NUPA-356446 format. One record per atom (N, C-alpha, C): residue in one letter; x, y, z. Coordinates in steps of 0.2 Angstrom, whole numbers, plus 2048, in hexadecimal, padded with zeros to 3 digits. Example, Ala and Ser with C-alpha at 12.3 -4.5 7.8 and 13.67 -1.06 7.14 Angstrom:
BEGIN
a8427E4827;a83E7EA827;a8427F0827;s8407F5823;s8447FB824;s840800827;
END
This chain:
BEGIN
m8047FA800;m800800800;m804806800;s80280B7FC;s8068117FC;s807814803;l80C817805;l80E81980B;l80A81F80E;d80782380A;d80382980D;d7FC82980B;e7FA824807;e7F3825804;e7EF82380A;k7E982780A;k7E482680F;k7E181F80F;d7E281B814;d7DF814814;d7D8815817;p7D2813813;p7CC814815;p7C980F81A;g7CE80B81D;g7CC806822;g7CB80081E;q7CA7FA822;q7CA7F481E;q7C37F381C;p7C27F2815;p7BB7F1812;p7B97EA815;g7B27E9813;g7B07E3816;g7B47DD813;a7B57D8818;a7B97D2816;a7B67CE810;r7B07CE80F;r7AD7CA809;r7AF7CE803;r7AE7D5803;r7B07D97FD;r7B77D87FB;l7BB7D8800;l7C27D87FF;l7C47D17FC;q7C17CC7FF;q7C27C57FC;q7C07C47F5;e7BA7C77F4;e7B77C77ED;e7BC7CB7E8;d7BF7D07EA;d7C37D47E6;d7CA7D07E5;l7CC7CC7EA;l7D27C87E9;l7D17C37E4;g7CB7BF7E5;g7CA7BA7E0;g7C97BC7D9;s7C67C27D8;s7C57C57D1;s7CC7C77CE;e7D07CA7D2;e7D77CD7D0;e7DB7C77CF;q7DB7C27D3;q7DF7BC7D1;q7DD7B87CB;q7D77B87C9;q7D47B57C3;q7D77BA7BD;s7D77C07BE;s7D97C57B9;s7E07C47B7;v7E47C37BC;v7EB7C27BB;v7ED7BB7B8;l7E97B67BA;l7EA7B07B6;l7E87B07AF;r7E37B47AE;r7E07B47A7;r7E57B87A3;y7E87BE7A5;y7ED7C27A2;y7F37BD7A0;r7F57B97A5;r7FB7B57A4;r7FA7B079E;q7F47AD79E;q7F27A9799;q7F27AC792;w7EF7B2792;w7EF7B678B;w7F67B7789;i7FB7B978E;i8027BB78C;i8057B4789;a8047AF78C;a8067A8789;a8047A7782;e7FE7A9781;e7FB7A877A;e7FD7AD775;r7FE7B3777;r8007B9773;r8067BD776;p80B7BA776;p8117BD779;p8137C4776;e8117C476F;e8147CA76C;e80F7D076D;d80A7D0771;d8057D5772;d8077D9778;p80A7DF778;p80D7E377E;p8077E5782;s8017E6780;s7FC7E9784;s7FA7E4789;l7FB7DD788;l7FA7D878D;l7FE7D8793;r8057DA792;r8097DB798;r8077E179C;e8057E6799;e8027EC79C;e7FC7EA7A1;m7F87E679E;m7F27E47A2;m7F47E07A8;l7F97DB7A7;l7FB7D77AC;l7FE7DB7B2;a8027E07B0;a8057E57B5;a8007E87B9;a7FB7EB7B6;a7F57EE7B9;a7F27E97BE;g7F17E37BB;g7ED7DE7BF;g7F17DC7C5;l7F87DB7C5;l7FC7DA7CA;l7FC7DF7CF;y7FC7E67CD;y7FC7EB7D2;y7F67EB7D6;n7F07EA7D3;n7E97EA7D6;n7E97E47DB;l7EC7DE7D9;l7EC7D97DD;l7F07DA7E3;s7F67DD7E2;s7FA7DE7E8;s7F77E37ED;r7F37E87EB;r7F07EC7EF;r7EB7E97F3;t7E77E47F0;t7E27E17F4;t7E57DC7F9;q7EA7D87F7;q7EE7D47FB;q7F17D8801;g7F37DE800;g7F67E2806;g7F07E380B;r7EA7E5808;r7E57E780D;r7E37E1811;l7E47DB80E;l7E27D5812;l7E77D2816;g7ED7D6816;g7F37D481A;g7F77CE817;l7F67CD811;l7FA7C880D;l8007CB80B;l8047CD80F;l80A7D280D;l80F7CF809;q8117C880A;q8167C5806;q8137C47FF;e80D7C27FE;e80A7C17F8;e8097C87F4;a8077CD7F8;a8077D47F5;a80D7D67F2;l8137D57F6;l8197D77F4;l81B7D47EE;e81A7CD7ED;e81C7CA7E7;e8187CD7E1;c8127CE7E1;c80E7D17DC;c8117D87DA;a8127DC7E0;a8147E37DF;a81B7E37DB;r81F7DE7DD;r8267DE7DA;r8257DC7D3;e8217D77D1;e8217D57CA;e81D7DB7C6;a8197DF7C9;a8157E47C5;a81B7EA7C4;s81F7EB7C9;s8247F07C8;s8297EE7C3;e82B7E87C3;e8307E67BE;e82D7E67B7;l8267E57B6;l8237E57AF;l8237EC7AD;y8217F17B1;y8207F87B0;y8277FB7AE;r82C7F97B2;r8337FB7B0;r8357F97A9;s8347F37A8;s8367F07A1;s8327F479B;m82C7F679D;m8287F9797;m829800797;a82B80379C;a82B80B79D;a83080E798;a83680A797;a83B80C793;a83980E78C;g835809789;g83280A783;g82C80E782;h82880F788;h822812788;h82181778E;p82481D78D;p825822792;p81E823796;r818822793;r812823796;r81181F79C;l81581979C;l8148147A2;l8188167A8;r81C81C7A7;r82081E7AD;r81C81F7B3;e8168227B2;e8128237B8;e81081D7BB;e80E8187B7;e80C8117BA;e81280E7BE;l81880F7BB;l81E80C7BE;l81F8107C5;a81F8167C5;a82081A7CC;a81A8187D1;r8148177CF;r80F8157D3;r81080E7D6;s81280A7D1;s8138037D3;s8198027D8;l81E8067D7;l8248067DC;l8228097E2;n81E80E7E3;n81B8117E9;n81880B7ED;n8148077EA;n8108027ED;n8157FD7EF;l81A7FB7EB;l81F7F67ED;l8237F87F3;g8257FF7F3;g8298017F9;g8258017FF;g81E8027FF;g81A802805;g81A7FB808;l8197F6804;l8197EF806;l8207ED809;q8257EF805;q82C7ED808;q82D7F080F;r82B7F6810;r82B7F9816;r8277F581C;e8217F481A;e81D7F081F;e8207E9821;l8247E681C;l8277E081D;l82E7E1820;g8307E7822;g8377E8825;g83C7E8820;m83B7E881A;m8407E9815;m8427F0813;r8457F3818;r8467FA817;r84A7FD812;e8507F9811;e8557FB80B;e8517FA805;e84E7F5804;e84A7F47FD;e8457F97FC;a8417FB802;a83C800802;a83F806800;l844808802;l84780F801;l84980F7F9;q84C80A7F7;q84D80A7EF;q84780A7EB;s8428077ED;s83C8077E9;s83980E7E9;v8388117EF;v8358187F0;v83981D7ED;q84081C7ED;q8458217EA;q8448217E2;e84381B7E0;e84281B7D8;e83B81E7D7;s83681C7DB;s83081F7D9;s8308277D9;a83382A7DE;a8348317DF;a8388347D9;s83D8307D7;s8418337D1;s83D8337CB;v83982E7CA;v83482E7C4;v82F8337C4;y82C8347CA;y8278397CA;y82A8407CA;r8318417CC;r8348487CB;r8358497C4;q8378447C0;q8388457B9;q8318477B5;l82C8437B8;l8258457B5;l82384C7B7;a82484E7BD;a8228547BF;a82685A7BC;a82C8597BA;a83085E7B6;a82D85F7AF;e82B8597AC;e82885A7A5;e82185D7A6;e81D85A7AB;e81685D7AB;e81485E7B2;p8168647B5;p8158667BC;p80E8667BE;k80A8687BA;k8038697BC;k8008627BD;v80285D7BA;v7FF8567BA;v8028527C0;f8098537C1;f80C84E7C5;f80F8517CC;r80E8587CD;r81085B7D3;r80E8577D9;d8078557D9;d8048527DF;d80784B7E0;a8088477DA;a80B8417DB;a8138417DD;l8168467DB;l81D8477DE;l81D8487E5;a81884D7E7;a81884E7EF;a8168487F3;r8128447F0;r81083D7F3;r8168397F4;s81A8387EE;s81F8347EE;s8258367F3;l82683D7F3;l82B8407F8;l82983E7FF;n82283F801;n82083E807;n821837809;n820832805;n82182B806;n828829807;l82D82D803;l83482C803;l83682E80A;g83383380D;g835836813;g833831819;v82D82D818;v82B82881D;v83082381D;v832820817;v83781B817;v83E81D81A;q840823818;q84782581B;q847826822;a841828825;a84082982C;a841822830;s83E81D82C;s83E81682F;s845813830;m84981682C;m85081482B;m85581882F;g85281D833;g856822837;g859827833;l85782882C;l85A82D828;l856834829;f85683782F;f85183C831;f85284282D;q85884482C;q85984A828;q85784A821;e85984481E;e856843817;e84E843817;a84C84081C;a84483F81C;a84184681D;l84484A821;l842851822;l84285581C;l847855818;l848858812;l84285680D;c84185080C;c83C84D807;c83584F80A;t83484F810;t82D851812;t82C858812;q83185C813;q830864812;q82F86580B;e832862806;e8318637FF;e8298617FD;a82785B800;a8208597FF;a81B85E802;v81D861808;v81886680B;v81886C806;s81E86E804;s81E874800;s81A8737F9;l81B86D7F6;l81786C7F0;l80F86C7F2;r80D8697F7;r8068687F9;r80386F7FB;r8078737FE;r80587A800;r80387E7F9;q80787D7F4;q8068807EE;q7FF87E7EB;l7FF8777EB;l7F98747E8;l7F38767EC;a7F38767F3;a7ED8787F7;a7EB87F7F6;a7F08837F5;a7EF88A7F4;a7EB88B7ED;e7EC8877E8;e7E98877E2;e7E28847E2;n7E187E7E6;n7DB87A7E6;n7DB8777ED;p7D887B7F2;p7D88797F9;p7D38737FA;e7CE8737F6;e7C986D7F7;e7CC8667F6;v7D18667F1;v7D48607EF;v7DA85E7F3;f7DE8637F4;f7E58627F7;f7E68637FE;l7E1867802;l7E2868809;l7E386180D;p7DF85C80B;p7E085580F;p7E785380E;a7EA853808;a7F1851807;a7F685580B;l7F585C80B;l7F986080F;l7F985E816;a7F385D819;a7F385B820;a7F7855821;t7F785081D;t7FA84A81D;t80284B81D;c80484F819;c80B851818;c80E85581F;l809859821;l80B85D827;l80C85882D;a80885382E;a80884E833;a80F84B833;n81184982D;n81784582C;n81D84A82D;l81C85082B;l82285582C;l823856834;g81D856838;g81E85683F;g822851842;n82084B83F;n824845841;n82B845840;r82D84883A;r834848838;r83784D83C;r83485383E;r837858842;r838855849;s83385184C;s83484E852;s83A84A853;s83B84684D;s84084184D;s84784584E;l84784B84C;l84E84F84C;l84E853852;g849852857;g84985685D;g84685D85C;q84385F856;q840865855;q839865857;l83986585E;l832863861;l82D869860;q82F86F861;q82A875860;q828875859;e82C874854;e82A87484D;e82686E84C;a82786984F;a82386384E;a81C864851;l81B868856;l815869859;l81186E855;e815873851;e81187884D;e80E874847;c81286F844;c81086B83F;c809867841;a80A864846;a804860849;a7FE86584A;r7FF86B84C;r7F986F84D;r7F6871847;e7FB873842;e7F887583B;e7F486F838;a7F7869839;a7F3863836;a7EC863839;v7EC863840;v7E5863843;v7E1869841;s7E386F840;s7DF87483E;s7DC873837;l7E0871832;l7DE86F82C;l7D986A82C;r7DA865830;r7D585F830;r7CF861834;r7CF866839;r7C986883C;r7C586C836;q7C8870832;q7C587382D;q7C186E828;l7C5869826;l7C2864821;l7BD860824;a7BD85E82B;a7B885A82E;a7B285F82F;a7B3865830;a7AD869831;a7A886982A;s7AB869825;s7A886981E;s7A686281C;n7A985D81E;n7A885681C;n7AA851822;t7A5851827;t7A784D82D;t7A884582B;e7A4842827;e7A583B826;e7AC839823;e7AE83E81E;e7B483C81B;e7BB83E81F;f7BA843823;f7C0845826;f7C184582E;l7BB842831;l7BB842838;l7C183D83B;s7C2838838;s7C783383A;s7CE836839;d7CF83A833;d7D583D832;d7D7842838;l7D284683A;l7D284B83F;l7D4847846;a7D1842847;a7D383E84D;a7DA83C84D;a7DC839847;a7E3837846;a7E883D848;s7E6843845;s7EB849846;s7EB84B84D;l7E684A851;l7E584B858;l7EA84785C;s7EA84085A;s7EF83C85D;s7F683E85C;n7F7840856;n7FE842854;n800848858;l7FB84D859;l7FC85385D;l7FD851864;s7FA84C867;s7FB84986D;s80284786E;n805844869;n80C84186A;n81184786A;a80F84C866;a814852866;a81385686C;q80D85786F;q80D85A876;q81085687B;h81085087B;h81384C880;h81A84D880;l81D84D87A;l82584D87A;l82785487C;l82385987C;l82486087F;l822860886;g82085B889;g81E85B890;g81885E892;q81485F88D;q80D86288E;q80885C88F;s809859895;s805853896;s7FE853896;l7FB858899;l7F485989A;l7F185B893;e7F485F88F;e7F2861888;e7F285A884;a7F7856885;a7F8850881;a7F284B883;l7F184B889;l7EB84788B;l7E5849888;q7E384F888;q7DD852885;q7DD85187E;s7E285287A;s7E2850873;s7E1849872;a7E4844875;a7E383D875;a7DB83B876;k7D983F87B;k7D283D87D;k7CD840877;e7CE846875;e7CA84886F;e7CA843869;a7D1841868;a7D183C862;a7CD836863;v7CD833869;v7C982D86A;v7C282F86A;a7C083486D;a7B983686C;a7B6837865;l7BA83A861;l7B983A85A;l7B8834856;h7BD82F858;h7BD828855;h7B6825857;r7B482685E;r7AE823860;r7A882685D;q7A882C85C;q7A382F858;q7A282C851;r7A782B84E;r7A7829847;r7A5821847;t7A781E84C;t7A581784D;t79D81684E;a79B81B852;a79481B854;a78F81C84E;e79281F849;e78E821843;e78E81C83E;q79281683F;q79281183A;q78C80C83B;p78A809835;p785804836;p7867FE83B;e7817FB83D;e7827F6842;e7867F083E;g78A7ED841;g78E7E783E;g7947EA83A;t7967F083A;t79C7F3838;t7A27F083C;p7A77EE839;p7AD7EB83D;p7B07F1841;p7B47EF846;p7B77F484B;p7BB7F9847;d7BC7FF849;d7C0804846;d7C8803848;p7CC801844;p7D3801846;p7D6807848;n7D380D846;n7D6813848;n7D481584F;l7CE812851;l7CC813858;l7D181085D;a7D480A85A;a7D880685E;a7DF80A85F;l7E180D859;l7E7811859;l7E781785E;g7E181A85D;g7E0820862;g7E081E869;l7DD81986B;l7DD816872;l7E4814874;f7E8812870;f7EF810871;f7F3817873;v7F281C86F;v7F5822871;v7F2825878;l7EC824879;l7E982787F;l7EC823885;s7EC81C884;s7EF81888A;s7F681B88C;n7FA81D887;n80181F888;n80082688C;r7FC82A88A;r7FB83088E;r7F982F895;q7F482B896;q7F182989C;q7F78268A1;a7FB82189E;a80081E8A2;a8058248A4;n80782889F;n80C82D8A1;n80A8328A7;l8038338A8;l8018378AD;l7FF8338B3;g80182C8B3;g7FF8288B9;g7F88268BA;l7F48268B4;l7ED8248B4;l7ED81D8B2;h7F08198B6;h7F18128B4;h7EB80E8B3;e7E680F8B7;e7E080B8B5;e7DD80D8AF;d7DD8138AD;d7DA8168A7;d7DE8138A1;a7E58138A2;a7E981089D;a7E880989C;l7E78058A1;l7E57FE8A0;l7DF7FD89C;a7DA80189E;a7D380189B;a7D4802893;s7D8807892;s7D880988B;s7DC804887;l7E180188A;l7E57FC887;l7E17F5886;r7DD7F488B;r7D97EE88A;r7D47EF885;e7D17F5884;e7CD7F687E;e7D07F5877;v7D67F8877;v7DA7F7871;v7DB7EF86F;v7DD7EB874;v7DD7E4873;v7D77E1871;s7D17E3874;s7CB7E1872;s7C97E286B;l7CA7E9869;l7C97EB862;l7CD7E785D;r7D47E685E;r7D87E385A;r7D77DB85A;r7D47D985F;r7D37D285F;r7CD7D085A;a7C87D585A;a7C27D4856;a7C47D584F;l7C97DA84D;l7CB7DB847;l7CF7D5844;a7D37D2848;a7D77CD846;a7D37C7845;a7CD7C6848;a7C87C1846;a7C67C183F;s7C67C783C;s7C47C8835;s7CA7C8830;w7CF7CB832;w7D57CD82E;w7DB7CA832;p7DC7C4833;p7E27C2837;p7E87C4835;r7EA7C382F;r7F17C582C;r7F27CD82D;a7ED7D182D;a7EE7D882E;a7EE7DA835;f7EA7D7839;f7E97DA840;f7EC7D5846;l7EE7CF844;l7F17CB84A;l7F87CE84C;p7FC7D1848;p8027D484B;p8007DA84F;e7FB7DE84D;e7F97E4851;e7F67E2858;l7F37DC858;l7F07D985E;l7F67D8863;a7FB7D4860;a8017D3864;a8047D9867;f8057DE863;f8097E4865;f8057E786B;s7FE7E786A;s7FA7EA870;s7FA7E6876;l7FA7DF875;l7FB7DB87B;l8027DC87E;g8077DD87A;g80E7DF87D;g80D7E5881;s80A7EA87F;s80A7F0882;s8067EF889;l8007EB889;l7FD7EA88F;l8017E6894;a8057E1891;a8097DD895;a80E7E2899;e8117E7895;e8167EB898;e8137EF89D;l80D7F289C;l80A7F68A2;l8087F28A8;h8067EC8A7;h8047E78AD;h80B7E68B0;k8107E58AD;k8177E48B0;k8197EA8B4;q8187F08B1;q81A7F68B5;q8167F78BB;l8107F58BB;l80B7F58C1;l80C7F08C6;g8117EB8C5;g8127E58C9;g80D7E08C8;q8097E08C3;q8047DB8C2;q8077D68BD;h80C7D28C0;h8107CD8BC;h80C7C78B9;e8077C58BC;e8047BF8B9;e8007C18B3;q7FD7C78B3;q7F97CA8AD;q7FE7CC8A8;a8047CE8AA;a8097D08A5;a80C7C98A1;m80C7C48A5;m80F7BE8A2;m8097BB89D;a8037BC89F;a7FE7B989B;a7FE7BD894;c7FE7C4894;c7FE7C888E;c8047C788A;a80A7C688D;a8107C5889;a8107BE886;r80D7B9889;r80D7B3886;r8097B3880;e8037B6881;e7FE7B687B;e8017BA875;a8047BF877;a8077C4872;a80D7C086E;l8117BC872;l8167B886E;l8137B386A;d80E7AF86D;d80B7AA869;d8087AD863;t8057B3863;t8017B685D;t8067B8858;l80C7BB85A;l8117BD855;l8167B8853;w8177B3856;w81C7AE854;w81B7AB84D;p8157A984B;p8157A7844;p8177AD83F;f8157B3840;f8177B883C;f81E7B983C;f8217B9841;f8297B9842;f82C7B483E;l82A7AE83F;l82D7A883B;l82C7A9833;d8267AC831;d8257AD82A;d82A7B3827;t82A7B882B;t82E7BE828;t8317C182F;p8377BF830;p83A7C1837;p83C7C8837;r83E7CB832;r8417D2833;r83C7D7836;p8357D8834;p8317DD837;p82F7DC83E;f8307D5841;f82D7D3847;f8337D284C;a8397D184A;a83E7CE84F;a83F7D3855;s83F7D9854;s8407DE85A;s83B7DD85F;d8357DD85C;d82F7DD860;d82F7D6864;m8317D1861;m8317CA864;m8367CB86A;e83C7CE869;e8417CF86E;e83E7D2874;t83A7D8873;t8377DC878;t8327D887C;l82E7D4879;l8297D087C;l82C7CB880;f8327C887E;f8357C3882;f8387C6889;t83A7CC888;t83D7D088E;t8377D1893;i8327D3891;i82C7D4895;i82A7CD899;l8297C8895;l8277C2897;l82D7BF89C;r8337C089B;r8387BD89F;r8387C18A6;d8387C88A5;d8387CC8AB;d8327CA8B0;a82C7CA8AD;a8267C88B1;a8267C18B4;t8297BD8B0;t8297B68B3;t82E7B58B8;w8347B98B8;w8397B98BD;w8367BC8C4;a8327C18C2;a82F7C58C8;a82A7C18CC;v8277BC8CA;v8237B78CE;v8277B18D0;g82D7B18CE;g8317AB8D1;g8317A58CC;y82F7A68C6;y8307A08C1;y8357A18BC;r83679C8B8;r83B79D8B3;r83779B8AC;l83A79E8A7;l83779C8A0;l83879589F;p83379289C;p83378B89A;p83878A894;r83A784893;r84078388E;r83D785887;e837784885;e83578687F;e83578D87E;r834791883;r834798882;r83B79A882;l840797885;l847799885;l84A79787E;e84779287B;e84A790874;e84779586F;q841797870;q83E79D86C;q8427A386C;e8437A5873;e8477AB874;e84E7AB871;r8517A5872;r8587A586F;r8587A5867;f8537A2864;f8527A385D;f8517AA85A;v84D7AE85E;v84C7B585D;v8527B985D;s8567B7862;s85C7BB863;s8617B985E;e8627B385C;e8667B1856;e8647B4850;t85D7B584F;t85A7B8848;t85C7BF848;l85C7C384E;l85D7CA84E;l8657CB84C;k8697C684F;k8707C784D;k8717C6846;v86E7C2843;v86F7C183B;v86C7C7838;l8667C983A;l8637CF836;l8687D5837;h86B7D683D;h86F7DC83E;h8767DB83B;t8787D5839;t87F7D4836;t87F7D782F;p8837DC82D;p8847DE826;p8867D9822;l8847D981B;l8867D5816;l88D7D7814;p8927D2813;p8987D3810;p8987D780A;e89D7DC809;e89D7DF802;e89F7DB7FD;r89C7DC7F7;r89E7D87F1;r8A57DB7EE;s8A97D77EC;s8AF7D97E9;s8AE7DA7E1;
END
């Protein structure tokens, strides 16, 4: 999934599965046609488009490895065709952006960086030729590049990319605010995160406030579309306030965010799946509550996060079981801090058991989290006078060995 595109939430599981089946059949059909008429270049273009769409649906279903394979093949097809057909450069850039998002989600940060850098380079060429057509696409790709750079600790580079994205989107919003103000708010939120990473806390707070102001304006005119975005911006503002020691203001922002998420949830038809954004807002609120010593409130918020993500995981296990594990880990840590070691052990054990198969499948994005969970479990177990069983010790040893391998640089090629 593109790194800064608005995700409208998980569509109904039945519709996603129907889309998946239809798109898989389309890809099979295109492959068959290519085998029958290999000289027809239009069929390869159709296959590339089909693989891109299939990858997007697989990503929404949490089928990240399958989505990665389709995205990679789509990008390779578009790259091979774009040299002879310049009109396909836009499709190449879009496909690379999708590929980079998936690589980042799977912990393949170096590969993600290469993909989004290539995407931004192509969009920059297109924008130089047709600025009115491609300025927004260039801004989006620069924003995405900043996200990946920040995930790799390249904070100064990420700041420069995000600043350029904000500058472009300010120009676009000045010309057409109705269309481009939402994208400007997204870039401002990311710019605040970039500044925060560099210790520019006051500037980060100003970005977060501007993003909230823009999204209040948007939500006032279109509550249904922008209320969730406003709530997300308030959670972001809460984080910025917290870093500046504005604890009470941070708590109030987090509370307002959760209230808005609840308002949006209450307006949904009966039977609508839980809102993952409410879970995220509650997680931020739990941190603010814990910071102020409101431990019972923090426990209640985290328990609701766990409950929401458990329900989401029942429908979309690949997408939400890892999120469930992470929230169980946070709940375990809070129980441990409060001396509630038995509860901490139970939560940590469930978190480890939930995350273990994902770690075995793709170790890189989960190895550090597994190590943290084992630390919580070991500390809580020792606190009540027990030892970890042999099976857990073997799992922990395997995680440690895997981390060593992942952190060992590859030898240079001669």
